[in-house]
C-alpha positions as CSV (number, residue, x, y, z in Angstrom):
1,M,76.2,106.7,65.0
2,S,76.6,104.7,68.1
3,D,76.6,107.3,71.1
4,Y,72.6,108.0,71.3
5,K,72.8,110.1,74.6
6,K,74.2,112.8,72.3
7,L,71.1,113.2,70.0
8,K,68.9,115.7,71.2
9,V,65.7,113.8,69.8
10,W,66.6,110.6,72.2
11,K,67.1,113.2,75.1
12,Y,63.7,114.8,74.5
13,A,62.1,111.7,73.6
14,H,62.8,110.3,76.7
15,E,62.4,113.6,79.2
16,L,58.5,113.3,77.2
17,T,58.4,109.6,78.4
18,L,59.5,110.6,81.7
19,E,56.5,112.8,81.9
20,I,54.2,110.4,80.6
21,Y,55.2,107.8,83.8
22,Q,54.9,110.5,86.1
23,I,51.4,111.6,84.7
24,T,49.6,108.2,84.8
25,K,50.4,107.7,87.7
26,N,47.5,109.7,88.5
27,F,45.2,107.3,86.1
28,P,42.2,105.6,87.8
29,K,43.4,101.7,89.2
30,E,41.7,100.0,86.8
31,E,43.5,101.4,84.1
32,K,46.7,99.6,84.8
33,Y,47.1,97.2,82.4
34,G,44.8,99.1,80.1
35,I,45.3,102.7,79.1
36,V,48.5,103.1,81.1
37,S,50.4,100.3,79.8
38,Q,49.8,101.0,76.5
39,I,50.3,104.9,76.7
40,R,53.8,103.8,78.4
41,R,54.7,101.6,75.9
42,A,54.1,104.0,73.1
43,A,56.6,106.2,74.9
44,S,59.2,104.5,75.7
45,S,59.2,102.4,72.5
46,I,60.5,106.1,70.8
47,S,63.4,106.2,72.8
48,T,64.2,102.6,72.9
49,N,64.3,102.3,68.7
50,I,66.2,105.6,68.5
51,V,68.6,104.0,70.9
52,E,68.5,100.3,69.0
53,G,69.1,102.2,65.7
54,C,72.2,103.8,67.2
55,G,73.4,100.5,67.7
56,Q,73.1,99.2,64.4
57,I,75.7,99.3,61.2
58,D,74.5,101.9,58.9
59,N,72.7,104.8,58.4
60,G,70.1,102.5,56.1
61,N,69.3,100.3,59.8
62,L,69.2,103.6,61.8
63,I,66.8,105.1,59.1
64,R,64.5,102.0,59.7
65,F,64.7,102.3,63.5
66,L,64.1,106.0,63.3
67,G,60.7,105.0,60.9
68,I,59.8,103.1,63.7
69,A,60.1,105.3,66.7
70,K,58.4,107.8,64.4
71,G,55.2,105.4,64.3
72,S,55.4,104.9,68.0
73,S,54.8,108.9,68.2
74,F,52.1,108.9,66.3
75,E,50.6,106.4,68.3
76,L,51.7,108.4,71.9
77,E,49.5,111.6,70.0
78,Y,46.4,109.5,69.5
79,L,46.6,107.8,73.0
80,I,46.8,111.3,74.5
81,L,44.1,112.4,72.8
82,L,42.0,109.3,73.9
83,V,43.0,110.3,77.6
84,K,42.0,113.6,77.1
85,D,38.4,112.6,75.5
86,L,38.2,110.1,78.2
87,E,38.9,113.1,80.9
88,Y,41.7,111.7,82.7
89,L,44.0,114.7,81.4
90,K,42.5,118.5,81.3
91,E,42.8,120.4,78.3
92,E,46.1,122.3,79.2
93,E,47.6,118.9,80.2
94,Y,46.6,117.6,76.8
95,S,47.5,120.4,74.4
96,K,51.4,121.1,76.4
97,L,51.8,116.9,75.4
98,N,50.4,117.5,72.4
99,E,52.6,120.0,71.5
100,K,55.7,118.3,72.6
101,V,54.9,114.8,70.8
102,E,53.9,117.4,67.4
103,Q,57.4,118.3,67.7
104,L,59.2,115.1,68.5
105,I,57.9,114.4,65.5
106,G,59.3,116.9,64.0
107,M,62.9,116.1,65.7
108,I,62.6,112.8,64.3
109,T,61.4,113.5,60.4
110,N,64.5,116.2,60.3
111,L,67.1,113.4,61.5
112,I,65.5,110.3,59.7
113,K,65.6,113.7,56.2
114,S,69.5,114.8,57.2
115,L,70.3,110.8,57.4
116,N,69.1,110.3,53.7
117,T,71.0,112.9,52.3
118,K,74.1,111.1,53.9
119,K,73.2,107.9,52.0
């Protein structure tokens, strides 16, 4: 599976990453090297691990990278909660983002399951 751009899960993760970058532009300047950096890394890690997994030789390695992407998704889920509790996000923004992260986790889980049945 070498063309990651055809994967719905990658497209969704990429769009979510762009959204995270846009939202974090409005966070306090003193958080530039703190929570802003952390949340952006977590978000971009999801997409990059999907891409890296697609470049692997076999599905076993792809599944491993998808597992890492899933872990980064959970990290992002927590960081979104944290920034809401720090009052950098409004409740509405938090709910929308959290729903998207949960959707992404489900998509990654389903792709892993489908690849496991092909082994």
